[in-house]
C-alpha positions in Angstrom: -14.8 -6.7 17.0 -11.8 -9.1 16.7 -10.2 -9.7 20.1 -6.5 -8.8 20.3 -3.9 -9.7 22.9 -2.2 -6.3 22.4 1.3 -7.8 22.4 3.6 -9.5 20.0 1.2 -12.4 19.5 -1.1 -10.2 17.4 1.6 -9.7 14.7 1.4 -13.4 13.8 -2.2 -12.7 12.5 -0.8 -10.8 9.6 -0.3 -13.7 7.1 -3.8 -14.9 7.8 -5.6 -11.5 7.6 -3.4 -10.6 4.6 -4.6 -13.6 2.7 -7.7 -11.9 1.4 -8.8 -11.4 -2.1 -10.0 -7.9 -1.4 -6.7 -6.7 0.0 -4.5 -8.6 -2.5 -6.6 -7.1 -5.3 -6.1 -3.6 -4.0 -2.3 -3.9 -4.2 -2.5 -5.9 -7.5 -4.5 -3.1 -9.3 -2.1 -0.5 -8.0 1.0 -2.5 -9.2 -0.7 -3.2 -12.6 -1.5 0.4 -13.4 1.8 1.7 -12.1 3.8 -0.8 -14.1 1.8 0.0 -17.2 2.6 3.7 -16.9 6.2 2.9 -16.0 6.6 0.9 -19.2 5.2 3.7 -21.3 7.5 6.3 -19.7 10.7 4.2 -19.9 10.1 2.9 -23.5 9.2 6.5 -24.5 12.6 7.6 -23.1 14.4 4.8 -24.9 12.8 5.7 -28.2 13.6 9.4 -27.7 17.2 8.3 -27.0 17.5 6.8 -30.4 16.8 3.1 -29.6 14.4 0.9 -31.5 11.3 -0.2 -29.6 11.3 -3.8 -30.9 15.0 -4.2 -30.0 14.3 -3.0 -26.5 11.2 -5.1 -26.2 12.9 -8.4 -27.2 15.4 -7.9 -24.3 13.5 -6.2 -21.5 9.8 -7.0 -22.1 7.7 -5.8 -19.1 10.6 -4.7 -16.9 12.7 -2.1 -18.7 15.5 -0.6 -16.6 18.0 2.0 -17.9 20.2 1.3 -14.9 20.8 -2.3 -16.1 23.0 -0.9 -18.8 25.6 -0.1 -16.2 25.8 -3.9 -15.5 26.4 -4.7 -19.2 23.0 -6.4 -19.4 22.4 -4.7 -22.8 24.0 -2.2 -25.1 21.2 0.4 -25.3 22.0 4.1 -24.7 20.0 6.4 -22.5 19.9 10.2 -22.4 19.4 12.4 -19.3 15.7 13.0 -20.1 15.2 9.2 -20.4 16.6 8.9 -16.9 14.2 11.5 -15.7 11.3 9.6 -17.2 12.6 6.5 -15.5 12.7 8.1 -12.0 9.3 9.6 -12.6 8.0 6.1 -13.2 9.7 4.8 -10.1 8.2 7.6 -8.0 4.7 6.8 -9.4 5.1 3.2 -8.4 6.1 4.2 -4.9 3.2 6.6 -4.6 0.6 4.1 -5.7 2.0 1.5 -3.4 1.8 4.0 -0.6 -1.8 4.8 -1.3 -2.7 1.1 -1.8 -1.1 0.4 1.6 -3.4 3.0 3.2 -6.5 1.4 1.5 -5.5 -2.0 2.8 -4.9 -0.6 6.2 -8.3 1.0 6.2 -9.9 -2.3 5.3 -7.9 -4.1 8.0 -8.9 -1.7 10.8 -12.5 -1.9 9.8 -12.3 -5.6 9.8 -10.7 -5.6 13.3 -13.6 -3.3 14.5 -16.1 -5.9 13.2 -17.1 -4.3 9.9 -16.3 -7.2 7.5 -18.3 -5.6 4.7 -16.1 -2.6 4.3 -15.6 -2.5 0.5 -12.7 -1.6 -1.8 -14.7 1.4 -3.1 -15.1 2.8 0.4 -11.4 2.2 1.1 -10.4 4.2 -2.1 -12.9 6.9 -1.2 -11.2 7.3 2.1 -7.8 7.4 0.4 -9.0 10.1 -2.0 -10.0 12.3 1.0 -6.8 11.8 3.0 -4.2 11.3 0.3 -2.4 14.6 1.2 -1.6 13.6 4.7 -0.5 10.1 3.5 1.9 11.5 0.9 3.0 14.7 2.6 4.1 13.3 6.0 7.3 11.5 4.7 7.9 14.4 2.4 7.7 16.9 5.2 10.2 14.8 7.3 12.6 14.6 4.4 12.4 18.3 3.9 13.1 18.9 7.5 16.2 16.7 7.3 17.4 18.7 4.3 16.9 22.0 6.1 18.9 20.7 9.1 21.6 19.5 6.8 21.8 22.8 5.0 22.0 24.5 8.4 24.9 22.4 9.3 26.6 23.3 6.1 26.1 27.0 6.8 27.6 26.6 10.2 30.6 24.9 8.6 31.0 27.7 6.2 30.7 30.3 9.0 33.6 28.6 10.7 35.8 29.5 7.8 35.7 33.2 8.8 38.9 34.2 10.6 38.7 34.7 14.4 34.9 35.4 14.5 33.9 32.1 12.9 36.1 30.0 15.2 35.0 31.7 18.4 31.3 31.7 17.6 31.4 28.1 16.4 33.1 26.9 19.6 30.5 28.7 21.7 27.8 26.8 19.8 29.3 23.4 20.3 26.7 22.1 22.7 23.6 23.3 20.7 25.2 21.9 17.5 25.7 18.6 19.3 22.0 18.5 20.4 20.8 19.3 16.9 23.1 16.5 15.5 21.5 14.0 18.0 18.0 15.2 16.9 19.1 14.8 13.2 19.9 11.1 13.9 16.6 10.6 15.6 14.9 12.3 12.7 16.4 9.9 10.2 15.0 7.0 12.2 11.6 8.6 12.4 11.7 9.3 8.6 12.5 5.7 7.9 9.6 4.5 10.1 7.2 6.9 8.4 7.5 4.9 5.2 6.1 1.9 7.2 3.6 3.4 9.7 2.2 6.5 7.9 -0.6 4.6 6.0 -1.6 2.7 9.1 -1.7 5.9 11.3 -3.8 7.9 8.8 -6.2 5.0 8.2 -6.7 4.3 11.9 -7.0 7.9 13.1 -7.6 10.2 10.1 -4.9 12.5 11.3 -3.5 15.4 9.2 0.2 15.8 8.4 1.2 17.5 11.7 -0.7 15.0 13.9 0.7 12.0 12.0 4.3 13.4 12.4 3.6 13.8 16.1 2.4 10.2 16.4 5.6 9.0 14.6 7.8 10.9 17.0 5.9 9.8 20.1 5.8 6.2 19.0 9.4 6.1 18.3 10.4 7.8 21.5 8.2 5.9 23.9 7.8 2.5 22.2 11.1 2.2 20.3 12.1 -1.3 21.4 8.6 -2.7 20.9 8.5 -1.2 17.4 11.9 -2.7 16.5 10.9 -6.1 17.9 7.5 -6.2 16.2 9.0 -5.1 12.8 11.6 -7.9 13.0 8.9 -10.4 13.7 6.8 -9.0 10.8 9.7 -9.2 8.4 10.4 -12.9 9.3 6.8 -14.1 9.0 6.2 -12.0 5.9 9.2 -13.6 4.2 8.0 -17.1 5.2 4.5 -16.5 4.1 5.6 -15.0 0.8 7.9 -17.8 0.1 5.2 -20.4 0.7 2.8 -18.5 -1.5 5.3 -18.2 -4.2 6.2 -21.9 -4.0 2.5 -22.8 -4.3 2.2 -20.5 -7.3 5.2 -22.1 -9.0 3.9 -25.6 -8.3 0.6 -24.5 -9.9 2.5 -23.3 -13.0 4.3 -26.7 -12.9 1.1 -28.6 -12.9 -0.2 -26.5 -15.9 3.0 -27.2 -17.8 2.8 -30.9 -17.1 -0.7 -31.0 -18.4 0.4 -29.4 -21.7 3.6 -31.4 -21.8 2.1 -34.9 -21.5 -0.9 -34.2 -23.7 1.5 -33.0 -26.4 3.7 -36.0 -25.9 0.8 -38.4 -26.4 -0.3 -36.8 -29.7 2.7 -35.1 -31.1 6.2 -33.7 -30.2 6.9 -31.7 -27.0 9.4 -29.3 -28.6 6.9 -26.6 -29.4 5.4 -26.7 -25.9 8.9 -26.4 -24.3 9.8 -23.5 -26.6 6.6 -21.6 -25.9 7.1 -21.9 -22.1 10.8 -21.1 -22.5 9.9 -18.0 -24.5 7.2 -17.0 -21.9 9.7 -17.4 -19.0 11.9 -14.8 -20.8 9.3 -12.2 -19.9 10.3 -12.5 -16.2 13.3 -10.5 -14.9 16.4 -12.5 -13.9 18.2 -12.2 -10.6 21.9 -11.7 -11.3 24.2 -14.2 -9.6 26.6 -11.4 -9.0 24.2 -9.8 -6.5 23.7 -13.1 -4.7 27.4 -13.8 -4.5 27.9 -10.5 -2.7 25.0 -11.3 -0.3 26.7 -14.7 0.4 30.0 -12.9 1.1 28.4 -10.5 3.5 26.3 -13.2 5.3 28.1 -16.6 5.1 25.5 -18.3 7.2 23.0 -17.8 4.4 25.0 -20.0 1.9 23.2 -23.2 3.0 19.9 -21.4 2.8 20.5 -20.2 -0.8 21.8 -23.6 -1.9 18.7 -25.4 -0.5 16.5 -22.7 -2.0 18.1 -23.2 -5.4 17.6 -27.0 -5.1 13.9 -26.5 -4.3 13.4 -24.1 -7.2 15.3 -26.5 -9.5 13.0 -29.3 -8.4 10.0 -27.2 -9.1 11.0 -25.9 -12.5 13.6 -28.3 -14.0 14.5 -31.9 -13.8 14.4 -35.1 -15.6 11.5 -37.4 -16.5 8.2 -36.1 -15.2 9.8 -32.9 -14.0 11.5 -32.1 -17.3 10.6 -29.0 -19.4 10.0 -25.7 -17.7 13.1 -23.4 -17.5 14.3 -22.3 -14.0 12.4 -19.2 -13.0 15.2 -18.0 -10.8 18.4 -19.1 -12.5 20.5 -16.8 -10.4 20.0 -19.0 -7.3 22.0 -21.8 -8.8 25.5 -21.9 -7.2 27.3 -22.7 -10.5 25.4 -20.1 -12.6 27.5 -16.9 -13.1 25.9 -14.2 -15.3 25.4 -10.5 -15.3 22.3 -10.6 -17.4 19.0 -9.4 -16.0 17.0 -11.2 -18.7 17.0 -14.6 -20.3 18.6 -15.3 -23.6 16.4 -18.0 -25.0 17.0 -19.4 -28.5 13.7 -19.5 -30.4 13.4 -21.1 -33.9 13.2 -18.6 -36.7 10.4 -20.5 -38.5 7.9 -19.8 -35.7 4.4 -18.8 -36.9 2.5 -15.8 -35.6 0.3 -18.1 -33.5 3.3 -19.3 -31.5 4.5 -15.8 -30.9 1.1 -14.7 -29.7 0.7 -17.8 -27.5 4.2 -17.2 -26.0 3.2 -13.6 -25.3 0.0 -14.6 -23.6 1.8 -17.2 -21.4 4.5 -14.7 -20.6 1.9 -12.1 -19.6 0.3 -14.8 -17.4 3.7 -15.4 -15.7 4.1 -11.7 -15.1 0.6 -11.3 -13.6 1.3 -14.4 -11.4 4.5 -12.7 -10.1 2.6 -9.5 -9.4 0.0 -11.5 -7.6 2.7 -13.0 -5.3 4.2 -9.5 -4.7 0.7 -8.2 -3.9 0.2 -10.8 -1.3 3.5 -9.9 0.3 2.5 -6.2 0.4 -0.9 -7.1 1.8 0.8 -8.9 4.7 3.0 -5.9 5.3 0.0 -3.5 5.3 -2.0 -5.7 7.6 1.0 -6.2 9.9 1.8 -2.4 10.1 -1.8 -1.8 11.1 -1.7 -4.3 13.8 1.6 -3.0 15.1 0.4 0.5 15.3 -2.9 -0.6 17.0 -0.9 -2.5 19.7 1.6 0.3 20.2 -1.2 2.9 20.5 -2.7 0.8 23.2 0.6 0.5 25.0 1.5 4.2 24.6 -1.8 6.0 25.3 -4.0 3.2 26.7 -6.4 3.9 23.9 -8.1 1.0 22.0 -8.4 2.0 18.4 -10.9 -0.8 17.8 -13.5 1.0 19.9 -13.1 4.2 17.8 -16.3 5.0 16.0 -15.8 5.9 12.4 -18.8 7.9 11.1 -17.7 7.7 7.5 -17.8 3.9 7.4 -21.3 3.8 9.0 -24.2 4.0 6.5 -27.4 5.7 7.7 -30.2 3.4 8.6 -33.4 4.3 6.8 -36.6 2.6 8.1 -38.5 0.8 5.4 -41.6 2.5 4.1 -44.7 0.2 4.1 -46.6 0.3 0.9 -50.4 0.3 1.2 -52.3 -1.8 -1.3 -55.2 -0.1 -3.2 -57.7 -2.7 -1.9 -56.9 -1.7 1.7 -57.3 2.0 0.8 -60.8 1.3 -0.5 -61.8 -0.6 2.6 -60.8 2.2 4.8 -63.8 4.4 5.8 -63.5 8.1 5.6 -63.1 9.6 8.9 -65.7 12.1 10.1 -64.4 15.6 10.4 -64.8 17.1 13.8 -66.7 20.3 13.8 -65.0 22.9 15.9 -67.2 23.9 18.9 -67.6 27.4 19.9 -66.4 28.4 23.2 -68.9 30.1 25.4 -67.5 32.6 27.8 -69.4 33.3 30.9 -69.1 36.8 32.0 -68.7 37.4 35.7 -71.1 39.9 37.2 -69.3 43.0 37.9 -70.3 45.3 40.7 -71.8 48.5 39.6 -70.0 51.5 40.6 -72.0 54.0 42.5 -71.1 57.5 41.9 -72.2 60.0 44.5 -74.3 62.8 43.0 -73.0 66.3 43.6 -75.2 68.3 45.9 -76.6 71.5 44.4 -75.1 74.6 45.7 -77.3 76.8 47.7 -78.4 80.0 46.0 -77.2 83.2 47.4 -79.8 85.4 48.9 -80.0 88.9 47.6 
């Protein structure tokens, strides 16, 4: 069992416990398959809308987005059924992320209990058994919000009735006010359910009702601790993700420099730069318009964004030894103003099929590296939410979830069967069979019963 302090100090363990190949791989596989199905659905909707697949692929690659047409990123048209397929893909990504978070939470709680050998297969088996409570808890809370909102609309419509509506509505002012306060509390609980539900189900195996009750009780009794711990988790998660992303980008930079200088020694570097520039086009761009709005809302972040842009520029562009790779986040540059989500890289027309294939492979590697960084960030979040709920459960109910015995994760211990060699069997002498002995019963002498003889009757005299 991992010893915990059961306070805010335990939240700082999230980046370390989240840096695990097992946990990162769970999120990575979920993102990979969900992104694959999302691409199929969105491109199918685009083709059904009358667009050509190759034209869409040259612009959007692995991250098609119909909503980007509203920002004039491209000139493709989308129909209503294409939008439905898009939202189905988004919902699928959210559901798989939710289930992967529950699997990572299960691995984390077992690790905290001392079971370091809890496998990914066992985690997904647990998720398959309890996926209904994981998915249905936020949905049930959202449905309850909708029902309360519709009830408020009915009360508002009732008020339109002359005389009767006005009088009855005024009499129900206090109950309506109480329901309105509960609705605000329900909104907060619903938002917290998207964070804590996977951890609650993984730690306690609760059903939908019990999980909802835990959310309400945690929010009502440990609200300030929950807010404080979540803020700490957001900060350390952002810092850990940024350091991990920076290390990944530097690794890409080292790989590019190896190609760049080897090509410079033997031939020209133009083709290497063009291949990497084409591969960088497979990554989505961050519009500078969004960052300018963020800077306007939070002026104190201007210096942070400027320094961040300088660091990214140092990692990806420059002169001399740092020259070559295009900037992976061009929107962070203060003088870059664009509405495009995607790069517009000029590629020579006389490229051979080998260069197109190599550019695609390198672009796929860039995309997988980005998914790997996102998976680490989600792994830190899942681990952090599990630790937060474990600490809050201890504070709330004085119950240590690390001492909870999980029968499903314990394998039955079967004693080994010793094999007897044939030589040992031959040496063994046959045992004599015991003959059963007859039991002799001694009869006790019984006293003879003496029966008195009947006296003869005297004969009558004549």
